N, C-alpha and C positions, 0 to 999 in steps of 0.2 A: 637432573631436572627435578625440582620439587613441585608436585601437583597439590593444590589446596584440597584438603579433605572435604570441604564444602564450598559450593559456588558462592555462598554468601561471603566468603573470605576474599573473593576477588572483586576489586572495585573497578568499574568502567572508567575510561578516561573522561575527564570533565565533571566527575562527581555524580553523574546520573546513574541510578540503579541499573545493574546489568539486566535484571528481569524485564524492565520496560523495553529495552532495546531488542532483546532476544524475542520476546513474545509479540512485539509489534510487527516483526518480520514474518510471522506465521499467517497463512491464509485461512486458518481455522479461528473462529471467534472463541475467545476464552473469557469466562466469567467465573469469579470466585466469590462464594457467599459465606458469610459468617454463621456461627451457630444460631444467631437470631434472624437468619435468612436476609441479612442486609448485604448489599453489594460492596465487597471489599476491594475488588479489582476488576477491570474490564479493559481488554487490549483494544488496539485500533480496529481490527477487523470486526469485533463484536460491537464496538461503538457505532461503526458505520451501518452494520446490519440492523441493529435495534433501533436506529434513528430513521429507518425507512418507513414510509406510510403503510406499506403492505406487510410489515413485520407482525406476526401474531402476538408477540410479546414486546413490551416497551420498557425502557428504563425510566422508572418514576423517581421519586425522591429517595434515593439510595436503596430502592427495592425494585424487583421485577413485577410487572403487572401484565396480565393477559387481557387481550381485547374482548374475548367472548367468554361467557360463563363456563362453557364446556372445557375450554383449554385451561381456565383458571382452576377447575377442580382437578384435572389431570396433572397440572404442574404442582399444585399443592400436595397431592397424594405422593407424587414422586419425590418431592423434597422432604416430606415428613418420613417417608420410607428410608431415604438415604440417611437422614439424621438419626433416626431412632433405631433402625434395624440394619443399617449398612447395605441397603439394597442398591444395586446399579440398575438403572432403567434407561430405555431408549424411547423418546417421545416423538410423535409426529403431530405438530400443532398446525392448525389451519384456521385462518380468519379471512373470509372473502377469497381473494385470489392469492393471498400470501401463504406459503407453506414453509415450515421450518422444522428440520429434524434436530433433536437436542439429546445429547447424552448426559445423564446425571450420574456423577461419580463421587461417592463419599471419600473424603480424605481423613484418615484416622488420626486421632490425637492420642493423648495419654490414656492408658488403661483400655485401649481399644475403642473408645468413644469417638464419634465423628466430630472433629474439630472444625471442619469447614466442608463445603461442597463445591466441587468443580463442575462447571457446565461447559460442554464443548459443542459449539454450533456447527452443524453440517455445512459442507461447501455446496455451492450452487452448481458447479461443474467439476468434471474429473480433473481438469488442469487449468491453471491460470493462463490468461491471455499472454502475459509477458513470458511465461515459461514456454509456451508454444512458439512465440516469436524467437526466443533464444534457440530453441531446437531447430527452427527453420533456418536461422542464420548459420548454425553449425553445419547443416546439410546443404547450404547454399541454394535454398529454394527461391524461386521467383516470387513476385508479389501475388500472382494468381495462384500459385501452388500453396503459398502460405495461407491464403484465404480459404482454399479448399480444405487444407489440413485442419484449420480452426473449426470449420463446419463439421468435419468428420468426427473430431474429438467431442464436439457438442452433441453428437448422436444423430445428425441429419444424414439422410440417404442421398445418393448422387442425383436423383430426380429432384429432390427438394432443394439441393444446393444449386442446381442449374436454374431453377425458377427464382430462387432468392437472389442470385448473382446476375440474372438476366443474360445467361449465356447458354449455348447449346449443350446438350447432354454429352455429346462427343468431346467437347472441350473439357468438361469436368473429368471424363474418363481418361483423357490424355494427361491431365494434371495428376490424377491418381497414379497412373502408370509411371510418370516421371518421379513422383514422390517415393514410390516403392523401389525404383531403381537407385535413387540417390541414397535412400536409407538402408538398402540392402536387406529388406525384409521380404518374406514370402507372401504375406498378405497385408492388407490395410488394417485388419483387426490386430495384428501383431504390433503395428506401428502405433495404433491408438492405445493399446495396452502399455506400450513403452512410454507414451506421452503422459498417461495417467500416473506413472510412477516418478515423474520429474519432480525435483524439489521446487518449492514455490518461489516465485519472484513476484513480490507484491508491488502495488502501485507506488508505495512509499519509497521503495528502493529505486524505482524508475525515476522519480522526481529528484532523488539525491544524485543519481548519475547524470541527469541533465544539468543539475546545478554545478556538478564538478567539471563536466566536459565543456560546458558553455564558456567561451572565452569572455573574460571581463571586458566591459566597454572601456575604451580609452578615455581618460579624463578630458573634459572640454578644453580646447586651446584658449589660453588667456593671453591677452596682450601685455607685454612687459611695459611697465611704467617707465617713462623717460627718466634718465638720470637727473638728479637735482642739480640745478645750476649753482655754480660756486658763488658765494656771497661777494658782492662788490665792496671794495675797501672805501673808506671815506675819501681817500685821495682821488679814486676813480670817479666817485660821484661828484666831487667838487670840480674836477677837470671837465666832466661832461656838462656841468651846469655853466661853467665859466667860458666855454668855447664860444668864439664870436660867430654871429650869424653870417651866412654866405653873402657876398656883395651882390647888390641889385644890378641888373643889366641896364645900360643907358637906353 
């Protein structure tokens, strides 16, 4: 088997660049900036995150813009440091209620100079919702146990989960005991740690699966047109016209 020396040699089916398909499946937002600090690429996760009203930075006209002056200075310094000195930085930007962690990674070009800058947006949670559902399905968890597992992975305590789900605390503890038994773990912390290491299943993948698994609607029934009547010959027409009328009754 011959493996391409570069992934650029591999063409995805349909002619779409393989990078778009691969990077859009990641739950990390990915943004690539040119040496002029212009946006060269933005994957699906980053596009959704930066389009939110609470995002501290937004995607302007081919450039990133911070909502507040403090974040603008921090972002500018990090980008300049990555471009000129090859520094890697981790930023925590905040504007109002929106918080965004951002990794700034210089990508080296020729002669060691930075050819572009990679920005990696932090995730909101340790595990995607679809990944948790897939794990719950593999463990054969009930709907209640799946909901409790999702809340545990999100960092909520049993008391908070009981209040949020409007159930008794004993019910939550029973669900936790069942989850531990089915998963075969010693503690719920071990299960949460395992869930945090799950590969991401993004919402785009879910929509594709629904589209694949959903049966196609049958075409609407159409009435078949009646067969065309055979044309009458001139002899038939003349005999019909020349037939005598029925006799009148006396």
